[in-house]
C-alpha positions in Angstrom: -117.5 59.3 -36.6 -114.8 56.7 -36.3 -114.3 53.5 -34.3 -111.4 54.0 -31.9 -109.7 51.6 -29.5 -108.0 53.1 -26.4 -105.4 51.0 -24.8 -104.4 52.4 -21.4 -103.9 50.6 -18.0 -104.6 53.7 -15.9 -108.3 53.4 -15.5 -108.9 57.1 -14.8 -106.9 58.3 -17.8 -108.4 55.6 -20.1 -111.9 56.8 -19.0 -111.0 60.5 -19.6 -109.6 59.7 -23.1 -112.6 57.6 -24.0 -115.1 60.3 -22.7 -113.4 63.0 -24.7 -113.3 61.0 -27.9 -116.9 60.0 -27.5 -117.8 63.7 -27.1 -116.3 64.2 -30.5 -118.8 61.6 -31.9 -116.5 58.5 -32.0 -117.3 55.0 -30.9 -114.7 54.0 -28.4 -113.7 50.7 -26.8 -111.1 50.4 -24.1 -108.5 47.7 -23.2 -106.2 47.8 -20.2 -103.4 45.3 -21.0 -101.5 44.0 -24.0 -103.2 40.6 -24.7 -106.8 42.1 -24.4 -105.8 45.0 -26.6 -104.7 42.6 -29.4 -107.9 40.6 -29.1 -110.1 43.8 -29.1 -108.4 45.3 -32.1 -108.8 42.0 -34.0 -112.6 41.8 -33.2 -113.5 45.5 -33.4 -111.4 46.4 -36.5 -111.1 50.0 -35.4 -110.2 53.0 -37.6 -107.5 54.1 -35.2 -105.8 53.0 -31.9 -104.6 55.2 -29.1 -102.0 53.0 -27.5 -100.0 53.4 -24.2 -96.4 52.2 -24.3 -96.3 50.8 -20.8 -98.8 48.0 -20.3 -99.2 44.9 -18.3 -99.1 41.5 -20.1 -96.8 42.9 -22.8 -96.0 46.4 -23.8 -97.4 48.7 -26.4 -94.5 48.0 -28.8 -95.5 44.3 -28.9 -99.2 45.3 -29.2 -98.3 47.4 -32.2 -96.3 44.6 -33.8 -99.2 42.1 -33.5 -102.1 44.4 -34.6 -100.2 45.5 -37.7 -99.8 41.9 -38.8 -103.6 41.6 -39.4 -104.1 44.8 -41.3 -102.5 48.3 -41.2 -104.2 50.4 -38.6 -103.3 54.0 -37.6 -101.8 54.2 -34.2 -101.0 57.1 -31.9 -98.6 55.9 -29.2 -98.6 57.4 -25.7 -95.3 57.4 -23.8 -94.1 58.6 -20.5 -90.5 57.8 -21.3 -89.9 60.3 -24.1 -86.6 58.8 -25.1 -85.6 58.9 -28.7 -85.0 55.2 -28.8 -88.5 54.3 -27.7 -90.0 56.7 -30.2 -88.0 55.3 -33.1 -88.8 51.7 -32.1 -92.5 52.7 -31.9 -92.4 54.1 -35.4 -90.5 51.1 -36.7 -93.2 48.7 -35.5 -96.1 50.6 -37.0 -97.0 53.7 -34.9 -98.0 56.8 -36.9 -97.7 59.4 -34.2 -96.9 59.8 -30.6 -97.7 62.0 -27.6 -95.5 62.2 -24.5 -97.2 62.2 -21.1 -98.5 64.5 -19.6 -100.6 65.8 -22.6 -103.7 67.8 -23.0 -107.0 66.2 -24.2 -107.2 69.0 -26.7 -103.9 68.0 -28.2 -104.8 64.3 -28.3 -108.1 64.9 -30.0 -106.4 67.2 -32.5 -103.9 64.5 -33.3 -106.7 61.9 -33.7 -108.7 64.2 -36.0 -105.6 64.9 -38.1 -104.8 61.2 -38.4 -108.3 60.3 -39.4 -108.2 63.1 -42.0 -105.0 61.6 -43.5 -106.6 58.2 -43.7 -109.7 59.6 -45.4 -107.7 61.7 -47.8 -105.5 58.8 -48.8 -108.6 56.8 -49.8 -109.1 59.3 -52.6 -105.6 59.5 -53.9 -105.2 59.5 -57.7 -103.9 56.6 -59.8 -100.2 57.4 -60.1 -96.9 55.5 -59.6 -93.8 57.4 -58.4 -90.3 56.0 -58.8 -86.9 57.0 -57.3 -84.1 54.6 -58.1 -85.2 51.1 -57.0 -88.1 52.5 -55.0 -91.7 52.5 -56.4 -94.7 54.0 -54.8 -98.2 53.1 -56.1 -100.3 55.9 -54.7 -103.8 54.6 -55.5 -103.0 51.1 -54.2 -100.9 52.4 -51.4 -98.1 49.9 -52.0 -94.4 50.5 -51.8 -91.7 48.3 -53.4 -88.0 48.2 -53.4 -86.4 46.1 -56.2 -89.9 44.8 -56.9 -90.4 43.5 -53.3 -93.2 44.9 -51.2 -92.2 46.9 -48.2 -94.5 47.5 -45.2 -94.8 51.2 -44.6 -97.2 52.7 -42.0 -99.9 55.0 -43.3 -98.0 58.1 -42.3 -94.7 56.8 -43.6 -96.4 56.2 -47.0 -97.9 59.6 -47.1 -94.7 61.4 -46.1 -92.7 59.5 -48.7 -95.3 60.0 -51.4 -95.5 63.8 -50.6 -91.7 64.2 -51.0 -91.5 62.1 -54.2 -94.4 64.0 -55.8 -92.0 67.0 -56.1 -88.6 65.4 -56.3 -85.7 67.7 -55.5 -87.9 70.4 -53.8 -86.9 71.0 -50.2 -89.7 70.9 -47.7 -89.3 72.3 -44.2 -90.3 70.3 -41.2 -93.1 72.7 -40.4 -94.4 72.4 -44.0 -94.3 68.6 -43.7 -96.1 68.7 -40.4 -98.8 70.9 -41.9 -99.2 69.0 -45.2 -98.8 65.4 -44.1 -99.8 65.4 -40.4 -102.2 68.3 -40.5 -100.5 70.2 -37.7 -100.2 73.9 -38.1 -98.8 74.9 -34.7 -95.2 73.9 -35.5 -95.2 71.3 -32.8 -93.7 67.8 -33.1 -90.9 68.4 -35.6 -89.0 65.5 -34.0 -91.8 63.3 -35.4 -90.8 64.2 -38.9 -87.1 63.3 -38.2 -88.2 60.0 -36.6 -90.4 59.1 -39.6 -87.7 59.9 -42.1 -85.3 57.6 -40.2 -87.9 54.8 -40.2 -88.5 55.2 -44.0 -84.8 55.2 -44.7 -84.5 52.0 -42.7 -87.1 50.3 -44.8 -86.5 51.6 -48.4 -82.9 52.8 -48.3 -81.0 55.9 -47.2 -81.0 57.7 -50.5 -84.7 58.1 -51.2 -84.9 61.2 -48.9 -82.2 63.8 -48.9 -81.5 65.9 -45.8 -80.9 69.6 -46.3 -79.3 70.7 -43.1 -81.0 73.6 -41.4 -83.9 73.5 -43.9 -85.6 70.2 -44.2 -86.0 67.2 -46.5 -86.3 66.6 -50.3 -87.4 63.5 -52.2 -84.8 61.9 -54.5 -85.0 62.7 -58.2 -87.0 60.0 -60.0 -89.8 59.7 -62.5 -93.5 59.3 -62.3 -95.9 57.4 -64.4 
């Protein structure tokens, strides 16, 4: 059971999402606009947020920016736009995953379960530090540094980068990354991988993840301690 905040201004859809998540055993609170969403997340301190992009007051991007300032919280963003720019911006401000409307409730709950599993798994990571050039990843403390300076990675960005750096130089396909990092085994959402890689490169530098065209991605060679 997890505590989840649903932020959606369409009352019927918000009710359907909340009902489905509650049927999975979660505790769910609902907000219908940007300002109330920020206040609710601050008071409820949820384990995850399902966040619509288009909201009254201010949009989901601004909500995501503000709620991530307090403490990192896993976010699945809902968007009817589907443009690459919106998705990349969403990832840059702290979203971990996204779904384009219309979507099935089955897919949404599967994404939520996978996200919660990643968070739970990361809580039990071993005490290890990975390095690639000027990038340092402290797995147990979930901290990333570049040239000694802390860098704010989302939970999924951190897990993806750590997974690639654990086996430097080994090429991982998008489907493999979806299965191992996101927990998806149906091959959907490969664009999510590409968007997260771009976001990571924008934060820690372009050379930490190498693209192998037509195959996938590999972590840069480095050393672990």
